[in-house]
C-alpha positions in Angstrom: 223.2 -147.7 -40.6 223.6 -144.0 -39.9 222.7 -144.6 -36.3 225.5 -147.1 -35.9 228.1 -144.6 -37.3 226.8 -141.9 -35.0 226.9 -144.1 -31.9 230.4 -145.3 -32.5 231.9 -142.0 -33.5 230.3 -140.1 -30.6 231.9 -142.5 -28.2 235.3 -142.0 -29.7 235.6 -138.3 -30.1 236.1 -135.3 -27.7 233.7 -133.0 -29.7 230.6 -135.0 -30.5 228.7 -131.9 -31.5 230.9 -131.4 -34.5 230.1 -134.8 -36.1 228.2 -134.5 -39.3 227.1 -137.5 -41.4 225.9 -137.1 -45.0 224.2 -140.1 -46.6 224.1 -140.6 -50.3 221.7 -143.4 -51.3 222.0 -145.3 -54.6 220.4 -148.3 -55.9 222.7 -150.9 -54.5 225.3 -148.7 -52.6 225.1 -146.2 -49.8 227.8 -143.7 -49.2 228.4 -142.1 -45.9 230.5 -139.0 -45.6 231.7 -138.4 -42.0 232.9 -135.0 -41.0 234.4 -134.2 -37.6 236.6 -131.8 -35.8 240.2 -131.7 -37.0 241.5 -132.9 -33.6 239.2 -135.9 -33.7 239.9 -137.2 -37.1 242.9 -139.3 -35.8 240.8 -140.8 -33.1 238.3 -142.0 -35.7 240.9 -143.3 -37.9 243.0 -145.0 -35.2 246.4 -146.5 -35.3 247.3 -147.7 -38.8 243.5 -147.2 -39.7 242.4 -150.1 -37.5 239.5 -148.2 -35.9 238.0 -146.9 -39.2 238.5 -150.4 -40.7 236.5 -151.9 -37.9 233.7 -149.4 -38.3 233.6 -150.1 -42.0 233.5 -153.8 -41.4 230.5 -153.5 -39.1 228.8 -151.1 -41.5 229.3 -153.6 -44.5 227.9 -156.4 -42.4 224.8 -154.4 -41.6 224.4 -153.3 -45.2 224.7 -156.8 -46.5 221.7 -157.9 -44.4 219.7 -155.2 -46.3 221.2 -156.3 -49.7 223.3 -153.2 -50.2 226.9 -152.2 -50.0 228.1 -149.4 -47.7 231.0 -147.0 -48.2 232.2 -144.8 -45.3 234.5 -141.8 -46.2 236.1 -139.3 -43.9 235.8 -135.9 -45.4 238.0 -132.9 -44.3 
């Protein structure tokens, strides 16, 4: 799941070296914290949050196959 987030966000941003993803694994939930450059935050979120919503949908679909739930948060 982490690889999916990395692949998508690296394709979207201008500064892919500044992307950091922290994974917090629980019993039935996985939380991903995404940190990126200030200028790239808007690109990851997208207009009206459509881009981040699509990433979350893909992530939840992949997590459901593994019997888990995934949460993606953008951290400043």
